[in-house]
ROVODREN-733240 format. One record per residue (C-alpha): z, x, y; residue number from 1; residue in three letters. Coordinates in steps of 0.5 Angstrom, whole numbers, plus 500, padded with zeros to 3 digits. Each point is the difference from the previous one (the first is absolute). Example, Ala and Ser with C-alpha at 12.3 -4.5 7.8 and 13.67 -1.06 7.14 Angstrom:
2
SITE    up   east   north   seq   type
SITE   516    525     491     1    Ala
SITE   498    502     507     2    Ser
//
This chain:
173
SITE    up   east   north   seq   type
SITE   502    709     170     1    Met
SITE   497    503     506     2    Ser
SITE   493    499     497     3    Thr
SITE   502    493     500     4    Phe
SITE   502    500     507     5    Phe
SITE   494    504     502     6    Leu
SITE   495    495     496     7    Ala
SITE   504    494     503     8    Gly
SITE   499    502     507     9    Met
SITE   493    502     499    10    Val
SITE   499    493     497    11    Leu
SITE   503    497     506    12    Val
SITE   496    504     505    13    Leu
SITE   494    498     497    14    Val
SITE   501    493     500    15    Met
SITE   502    500     508    16    Ile
SITE   494    504     501    17    Val
SITE   495    496     496    18    Phe
SITE   504    493     502    19    Ser
SITE   494    497     503    20    Arg
SITE   497    500     493    21    Thr
SITE   507    498     497    22    Leu
SITE   499    494     495    23    Trp
SITE   505    494     503    24    Val
SITE   502    495     495    25    Pro
SITE   496    494     503    26    Arg
SITE   504    494     498    27    Gly
SITE   507    503     502    28    Met
SITE   497    502     507    29    Ala
SITE   496    493     501    30    Glu
SITE   507    496     498    31    Arg
SITE   504    504     505    32    Leu
SITE   495    499     505    33    Ser
SITE   500    493     500    34    Lys
SITE   508    499     500    35    Lys
SITE   502    498     507    36    Lys
SITE   507    503     499    37    Trp
SITE   496    507     498    38    Phe
SITE   498    501     507    39    Gln
SITE   507    500     503    40    Asn
SITE   501    508     500    41    His
SITE   508    499     498    42    Trp
SITE   498    495     494    43    Leu
SITE   495    504     497    44    Ser
SITE   504    507     501    45    Gly
SITE   506    497     497    46    Gly
SITE   495    497     494    47    Tyr
SITE   497    508     500    48    Leu
SITE   507    502     500    49    Phe
SITE   502    496     494    50    Gly
SITE   494    502     496    51    Ile
SITE   501    507     501    52    Asn
SITE   507    499     498    53    Ala
SITE   498    496     494    54    Leu
SITE   495    505     498    55    Tyr
SITE   505    506     500    56    Phe
SITE   505    496     496    57    Gly
SITE   495    498     495    58    Thr
SITE   498    507     500    59    Thr
SITE   507    503     499    60    Leu
SITE   501    495     495    61    Cys
SITE   494    502     496    62    Leu
SITE   502    508     501    63    Leu
SITE   506    499     495    64    Phe
SITE   495    497     495    65    Leu
SITE   498    507     497    66    Pro
SITE   507    502     499    67    Thr
SITE   501    494     495    68    Phe
SITE   493    501     497    69    Thr
SITE   499    507     500    70    Asn
SITE   493    500     502    71    Ile
SITE   498    507     504    72    Pro
SITE   497    500     507    73    Tyr
SITE   501    492     500    74    Leu
SITE   503    501     507    75    His
SITE   495    504     503    76    Leu
SITE   495    494     498    77    Val
SITE   505    495     503    78    Leu
SITE   500    504     506    79    Ile
SITE   493    500     501    80    Phe
SITE   499    493     499    81    Val
SITE   505    498     505    82    Ala
SITE   497    504     505    83    Thr
SITE   493    497     499    84    Ile
SITE   503    493     500    85    Val
SITE   504    502     506    86    Ser
SITE   494    503     504    87    Ile
SITE   495    494     498    88    Leu
SITE   506    495     502    89    Thr
SITE   500    503     507    90    Trp
SITE   493    500     501    91    Ser
SITE   500    493     498    92    Ala
SITE   505    499     506    93    Phe
SITE   497    504     505    94    Ser
SITE   493    496     498    95    Ala
SITE   503    493     501    96    Ala
SITE   504    501     507    97    Trp
SITE   496    497     505    98    Lys
SITE   505    501     506    99    Gly
SITE   500    505     506   100    Ser
SITE   501    508     499   101    Phe
SITE   507    499     503   102    Lys
SITE   502    495     495   103    Asn
SITE   497    504     494   104    Arg
SITE   504    506     502   105    Leu
SITE   507    495     500   106    Lys
SITE   498    498     493   107    Met
SITE   498    507     497   108    Ala
SITE   507    502     503   109    Leu
SITE   504    494     497   110    Thr
SITE   496    500     493   111    Gly
SITE   500    508     499   112    Ser
SITE   508    501     502   113    Ser
SITE   502    498     493   114    Phe
SITE   498    507     499   115    Tyr
SITE   503    503     506   116    Leu
SITE   506    497     498   117    Ile
SITE   500    503     493   118    Leu
SITE   498    507     503   119    Ala
SITE   506    500     505   120    Leu
SITE   504    498     494   121    Ile
SITE   497    506     496   122    Met
SITE   502    505     506   123    Val
SITE   507    497     500   124    Ile
SITE   501    501     493   125    Gln
SITE   497    507     500   126    Trp
SITE   504    503     505   127    Leu
SITE   506    497     497   128    Ser
SITE   499    503     493   129    Val
SITE   507    503     498   130    Lys
SITE   502    502     493   131    Pro
SITE   503    495     495   132    Leu
SITE   504    505     497   133    Tyr
SITE   502    508     501   134    Pro
SITE   494    505     500   135    Asn
SITE   495    494     499   136    Glu
SITE   493    503     502   137    Asp
SITE   497    494     505   138    Thr
SITE   493    503     501   139    Phe
SITE   497    495     495   140    Met
SITE   503    494     503   141    Arg
SITE   499    502     507   142    Ala
SITE   492    502     498   143    Leu
SITE   500    493     498   144    Gly
SITE   502    497     506   145    Trp
SITE   496    504     504   146    Met
SITE   494    498     496   147    Leu
SITE   502    493     501   148    Gly
SITE   500    501     507   149    Phe
SITE   493    503     500   150    Phe
SITE   497    494     496   151    Val
SITE   503    495     504   152    Ser
SITE   498    503     507   153    Ala
SITE   493    501     497   154    Val
SITE   500    492     498   155    Ala
SITE   502    498     507   156    Phe
SITE   495    504     503   157    Ser
SITE   494    498     496   158    Ile
SITE   502    493     500   159    Cys
SITE   501    500     508   160    Phe
SITE   493    504     500   161    Ile
SITE   497    495     496   162    Phe
SITE   503    494     503   163    Ile
SITE   499    502     507   164    Ala
SITE   494    504     501   165    Phe
SITE   496    498     494   166    Leu
SITE   498    493     502   167    Gly
SITE   495    495     499   168    Lys
SITE   495    505     503   169    Arg
SITE   501    505     494   170    Ser
SITE   501    496     494   171    Ala
SITE   495    496     496   172    Arg
SITE   502    493     499   173    Val
//
């Protein structure tokens, strides 16, 4: 499992370093940039918040699919695809924004706050793990909440970095 986390971190770092050559979904960026409401940082940030919630919910529902289908390692493929789709979406949002840097920061914080809220929920759950029955070992449950916090915090950071600091100058449209 740690190998997959390490590979994921390396992949995200490579995407940040090579963000100047990152492919941006051209149609999505053009459609968003033409929308008048998208240039309002609160509306575009709220829309990004909703997109992040939709992607997270869809991925969570699809992660239960291997439970019913018994396809080994399908969950790893789903997580990989969800990460790539999210990063491409964040690149399109970043490329479509035409406002000031100050408003870009507001949009980035608003949109990525979904993952910040999720990370805070994970920390609260992690810190409040109690045995469900006497002599239960809570290590694995606590480890799950800790890994959930780690994944949520990384998603918040990467979303914020892509939206706030890798603007139109760094992405090809």
